[in-house]
Structures are given as structure tokens and as C-alpha cells.
C-alpha positions as CSV (number, residue, x, y, z in Angstrom):
1,Q,97.8,81.2,75.0
2,V,98.7,83.5,77.2
3,Q,97.9,83.3,81.0
4,L,97.9,86.1,83.6
5,V,98.1,86.5,86.5
6,E,97.7,88.8,89.2
7,S,97.6,89.6,93.1
8,G,98.4,92.3,95.2
9,G,94.9,93.2,96.0
10,G,93.2,94.4,99.4
11,L,91.9,96.8,101.9
12,V,93.5,100.2,102.3
13,Q,92.7,103.6,103.7
14,P,91.6,106.5,102.3
15,G,95.0,108.3,101.2
16,G,97.2,104.6,101.1
17,S,99.0,102.7,98.2
18,L,99.2,99.7,96.5
19,T,101.5,98.2,94.2
20,L,99.7,95.2,91.8
21,S,101.1,92.5,89.8
22,C,100.1,90.8,86.4
23,A,102.9,87.4,85.8
24,A,102.6,86.9,82.0
25,S,102.9,83.6,80.7
26,K,104.5,85.0,77.9
27,S,107.7,87.8,77.3
28,L,106.5,90.7,77.6
29,F,108.3,91.9,74.2
30,M,105.8,89.0,72.9
31,L,102.3,91.4,73.4
32,V,101.3,93.6,71.7
33,T,99.8,95.6,74.2
34,M,99.1,94.8,78.2
35,A,96.9,96.9,80.1
36,W,94.9,97.1,83.9
37,F,91.2,97.8,83.9
38,R,88.3,98.0,86.5
39,Q,85.2,97.1,87.3
40,A,82.9,98.3,90.0
41,P,79.7,96.8,91.2
42,G,77.2,98.6,88.9
43,K,79.3,100.4,86.3
44,Q,81.5,99.5,83.3
45,R,84.4,98.1,83.4
46,E,87.0,100.6,82.4
47,L,90.6,101.2,81.2
48,V,93.2,102.1,83.6
49,A,96.1,102.4,82.3
50,S,98.0,100.9,79.3
51,M,101.7,99.8,78.0
52,T,102.8,99.1,74.7
53,R,105.1,96.2,73.6
54,S,107.2,99.7,73.2
55,G,107.0,101.5,76.1
56,S,104.8,103.8,75.5
57,T,102.2,104.0,78.4
58,N,98.4,105.3,78.9
59,Y,96.4,106.2,81.2
60,A,92.5,107.2,82.2
61,G,92.4,110.7,83.5
62,T,91.0,109.5,86.8
63,V,94.0,108.1,87.7
64,K,96.6,110.3,86.2
65,G,99.0,111.8,88.3
66,R,98.4,108.8,90.4
67,F,98.6,105.7,89.0
68,T,101.4,104.3,88.1
69,I,102.2,101.5,85.0
70,S,105.3,99.2,84.3
71,R,107.0,96.4,84.0
72,D,110.3,93.9,84.5
73,V,111.1,92.0,81.2
74,E,113.1,89.8,83.0
75,K,110.6,88.3,85.0
76,N,107.9,88.5,82.7
77,I,105.6,90.7,84.9
78,M,103.7,93.9,84.9
79,Y,102.4,95.9,88.0
80,L,100.4,99.0,88.4
81,Q,101.2,101.5,91.7
82,M,98.4,102.8,92.6
83,N,99.0,105.9,95.3
84,S,96.7,108.6,96.7
85,L,93.7,105.9,97.0
86,K,90.2,106.7,97.1
87,P,87.2,105.0,98.0
88,D,86.2,105.7,94.1
89,D,89.3,103.8,93.0
90,T,87.3,100.3,94.6
91,A,87.2,97.7,91.6
92,N,88.3,94.2,91.0
93,Y,91.2,95.2,88.6
94,S,92.3,92.5,86.1
95,C,94.7,92.1,83.9
96,Y,95.1,92.1,79.7
97,A,97.9,91.6,77.0
98,A,96.7,91.5,73.1
99,W,98.5,88.6,71.2
100,D,98.3,87.1,68.1
101,N,95.5,89.1,67.2
102,S,93.9,87.4,70.3
103,N,92.5,89.1,73.7
104,Y,93.7,87.2,77.4
105,W,92.3,88.3,80.6
106,G,93.4,87.3,84.0
107,R,90.6,87.1,86.8
108,G,91.1,90.0,88.3
109,T,92.9,91.2,92.0
110,Q,89.8,92.9,94.3
111,V,90.9,96.6,96.0
112,T,88.9,98.5,98.2
113,V,89.6,101.3,99.6
114,S,87.9,102.6,103.1
115,S,88.5,104.2,106.0
């Protein structure tokens, strides 16, 4: 079992920044892949950014250059630094981890970009 707890969401103006955190109950080196997904009302869940155990990263085209996924292996925390936020980035952001042939999700944190 892997527990994932997100934090850092909130209301931000367009052009602003937020940093999301995902605290994992297992060492990040044990997790095959970690990722951030988001889902806006009425839309399908989409992959925002991912990081493999080795540290390789991947980003959705809509966030590339604005968002950065990173991790602190000492604290077992994954981050999503979000810059130049747009109203289209408004969504519930969830943390995901793959471990031992199972998928795990956090409950999510809401990000609202609005003036």
C-alpha cells in the first residue's frame, strides 16, 4: 500500500504561481513512476507531468515550459511547481504512484485560476 497526500492548492490570479506537494508513505526510489494528473469539471482526467524512478520527466504539451515536476527523496515528497498559470489550468490535481503492479492515487487538491 502507498498513501499519497497532496497539499498546496488554492486560488491564484492568472499569471501567478503555485507549488503542489505530494507526500508519499514509501521511499520515492521504490515507486516505479509518480505523476500529477488533473481533472476539470466536465472533462476527462489528463496527465500533467510524470517522473520515473530514475528521474526522467515527461510533460503534457499544455504545461511544458510552465510547470516543473521535482522530488525530495529525503522527505519522500514530489512537487509540481506551476508558473504562468492560466484559467484553463483550473482543475483538481491528483498525485499518482505506481508500485508493485498497483496504481495509487491521492485525494487531490483544487487549483483555481481566476481574477
